[in-house]
N, C-alpha and C positions, 0 to 999 in steps of 0.2 A: 512608539505607533498606539491610534487608539485600540481601546479593549474594551470589548463588553461583558467584562466581568470584574470581581472586585482585587484593586491592584494590590490588595494586600496577601493573595491567594499565596502559596507556595510557587517560586519561578521554573520546578522543576515538570510541572505540569503538562503533560502535551495538549495542542491546542487545535484547533477546526476554523475552518472560516465559515464564519458570521452568514455566507451567501450557502452553507449546509443547510445549516439548519431554518432559516429562512425559507427553503425551498420546502425540506420536510415539515415543516410547519404550515407549508400549504396546502400541500399532497394531503396531510392527516387529515385537514379541514373538511375536503371534499370527502371524505369518510365519517365524517360527524364529531369529531374532535374540536373541543374551543382553543385555539393556538394561544390566543390570552391566559388563559386558566394554565395550559401546562407551562408556559414560561415564567407565569407570576411564582407558580410552586417551585421555579427554583432562584426567585430572586431577578429576574428578567421584565424586561417589557418587549414590545416589538419594536419601540426608538432603540434600542439600544444595539438592535440588529443592522440598522441604515447605513451607518459607517462602511462603504467598501473593503477597508482594511482592519475592521475587527475580527477579532478573533474570541474563540467561547472553549473554558477547559473540556475536554475531552468527556469529563465527570457530566458534566453539565448536560455535555449532548446526549451521551449514555441515559440521566436522567429522563429526559425528555422522550426519548425512549422508550425506557422505562413506563412512564406515565400514560405514553399514547396508548401499549399495550395494554396497560391495566383497563384502560376508559373504553379503548373497543374489541377488546376481549377477543384480537384474532388471530389463531395461532396460523396465520400465513401473513400478520400484518407486512414482512420485510420485503416479500416474495411481491405483494399487490404496490408499495411505496416504489419500490424500484423500475414497475412496470407504468404507474404511473406518474411518476415526477416530470416536473416540466422539461423539455426538452431545451437546449441553449439557452440556458438561464443560470448556469453556474460559474461565469464570471470567466476570466481571462483564460486560463487552464482549458477549457472547454471547447473555444474559440479557437485556441494553438491547434488542440488535437481535430479538430475538422477542417482546418486547413492543411493537415498535411498530407504528404503525396499517398503513400501506402498504409495500409494496415500496420505494419513493421515499425513504420516512421511513429505512427500516433499512438502506438504503445510507449515506445522511446521515449517520445514527448510528455506522456503524463508520468513517466518513471521521472524525468530531468526535472521537471517541474510538481511534483508532488506536495511539495511543502506548500503551496500556496493554497492549497484544501485543506493538509491535512498533515500535522509535524510525526503524527503516533503513528506511520504508519511506512514499512519497508516492503516495496514494490521490487520484483526482477523477472525477467522478460529472458527467459534459457531457451536456445534450440539442441535438440541430440537425435537428429537423423533426420526423420519425415516426422517428426515431432516437437512442439512450441509448447510452453507454460508460459503461463503468464500468473505469477503467484502475488498473494498479500499475507503480510506477515502483521500483527500487529504487535507493536512495541510495550505494551504494558499488556501483562497478565491479565487474564480475566479470572476472576473469585470462580471459585467451586461449589455446588454446579453452575453453570453459564446463566447468568439470567436472561430472562427473554429478552432485553431491548439490546444488547451485545450480541445476541444473533442476528436478531432482526435488522440491526446497521449494517452487518456483514453482507447478509441475502440479500438484502436491499442494493448493498453497491455490486454485487457480482452479479444479479438481474439484470443493472441501469445501464451497467459494459456489455454483456451480450446483447440488450437490446438497442445500443448505438450503433455495433458492429453493424447488427441486423438493420437498419436504418439505413446507414452511410459506406456499407460495402456490399453487402447481399442480404437478402432475406434468406437465403439458402445453407447461411453460416451456424450448423451445430457442432460444439465441443465434442470431442471424444469423450471426455469426462468431466467433471467437478468436482472438486475434493471441499468439503466444509469438514474445519476444525472440530467444529463441536457434535455432541452425539445427535442424532436422531429426534427431535422432539416426540414428546405426548402428543398424539392426537391429529396429526398432522397427515395430510397427504399427499403421498407421492407427486401422483398425478399434478397438481400444483407445480410441485418442482421440474419436473420432464417437459411442461409446455413450456417453461420460462428458459430453462437451464437445460435441457436434452436430455435424453434417455439415460445418462450414465451418473448420479448423483449419488457420490459415494461420503457417510458420515464419517468422525474421527478419524480425520488424516492429519498428516502432522501439520498440515497447513491449510490454505486456502488456496484455492487454484483453479485456474481454467486450463485443460489441455485443448489441442486440436491442431491441426492437420497444419504443418508447418509452410507447405504452397498457401496458406491466406495470407502470411506477412506479404506478401507480393502484389495483395489483391490491392485495387484502387482505391480510395475514399472519395466517395461520390461527390463531396461538395466542397473539395479543396478549390481554392481561388489562389496557385500560386504567387501572386502577387500581394496577397495580404499576409504571406507569413512571415516574411522579413521586418514588417514594421510589429506585429502580434508578436513575437518572438523577443524582438529590444524592448517591447513594454513587460514582458513575462521576468526577465532577465533582472528589469529593473525593478520588481516587485519581490524578485526573489532577493536582490540583493538586499532590500528593507526588508526579511525576515533576517535573512545572514545576520544584518548587523545584532539582532539580537540572540542568537544562538552562542554556543560557547564556542572555541576554538575548535573543542574535539570534536564536536558534534560536524562541524563542517566539515574536519579532515577524513570522519568518519564518512559520512556522505558521501565523499570523490574516491575513498578506497571501494566504498560497494559496487561503482562502477567500473572496475576492474582489478580485482583483489589480485590477478594471478600478473598482473606488468608492473600496476602504479609503484609509481618511486615517489620516496620522498620532495625530490626537488619537481617530479610533476604537480604534487598540489600545491607547491609552494608558489608556484609559475601560473597554477591558476587563480590561487587567491590574492595574488598579485603583491608577496612577499617574497624576500630571500629565504634560504634553508635554514639559516642560523637563527635568523625571526622568530620563521615558523617552531623551530624546537625550543628556543627559549619560551615563547607564549604557550606553546604545551606543557613546559616544566611548571609553569607557574598555573598548572589546572593539574597539577601531580599526575602526568601521564606522558607519554613519549610515542612516535610516530608507529616506533614498532609493536608495540602495546596495543594499537587501535587497528593497525593490519593484524595482529594474530587471533584479536577477538574479531577481527570478522573473516576469517580465515576457519576461524572454529564454526562461527555459523554455517557457512557454506558447505564445509566438509559435513555438518548435522543434517544437514539436506541433502548433500550430494550421496552421502552412505546408505541413508534410504533407500536410494534406486537401484535396485537389483540387474537395471539393463546398463548400470553405467559402472566400467571395469572401473578398478583401482588405479590402473595406469589414468584412465581418464581423468579422476578426480583429482590425480596431484597433478596431472598438468594444466587442471579448470582453476588449480587453486595456486600454480604458479614456483609451484615446487620441481626442483632441478633433477629430481629421480623419485621417484616412486618409495625409495629408504627413506629419506627425508618425509614424505607423507606417512611411512608408519611410525616414526619417532614423533613427530608431531601426534598423532593419532593416540596413542600411547601417553603422553603428557597433557594431553587436553580430559580424555576419559575414560585414563586408566587401565586400557584392554586394547590389545591390535585393534587392525581394522577391518578384520575378518570376521574377529568376535563380535564389534559393536556393530556389522551390519547386519549380523545372524539376531542376535537381540531384540536389535531398532523392526526387524519387519516379524520377530517372533509375537511382539510386542502392538 
């Protein structure tokens, strides 16, 4: 696959589509930044971003954010970029999202094909009673304190998401609350956040997330043309397969497991990947892992998130993780975290 980065770079870096960087540069240029100077500082040229399949390392993307933040000296840069970024120029995944029938289908599509834009994110859509949550976890851990560029990219993405919903579903859409994992930056105006993300923006949360009334999941997408959905989905699946070919088998298995950690089986994943269970097991062993190891790690991540939600009963956590009975969850939590489920929840909520 063509790449807009040094091929000698470590293969374990996370990557983002060059489309993202191209649109970011186009937006900050309108604010007074010089795109060529920003790219040149990380050893890239505008022409490096022209190939539709080009990918850039996440550290390069974040370096551009950092340099843009330093150049423009705007504490609300991410909010402004999310508000001003061009609509409809984000490639195949955005076109497919906008041809979804409902908001729920659109969000599920963004999860299914998220790797087309970036592989350094894990996105989840969860519904608990009358509340829905669209959460974004970054797979790499930011340094402390969190750099300005890091938070700007997150805030930009969340603002752009809310903006799309307001444009293509209803201008009345307002999240019940928005979570940001980083601390509230010095010198920012809360009004700037409220205007773009809703009245309740909370910092230093467990993840980045948009919480909203679950009834919105059934709301229609106004831009949808049903006849366009099928060919776009075929094209997106082919593009995803192109990326999958460069992923490790363990990474591909993890992506499938995260779609349904409660009921997914080895045979399910093998069938989706077009191979026998024995072949899949053998290829995972070659990467020094196993299906159960991956499943256990994913369930641990989900348990950590669910135990931080006081409204979710432990029996519900057990069900969502696929344990046959609560006692199995209790044993797993003890193994994962070295404490009981109740104690872990209390400690997490207290912190």
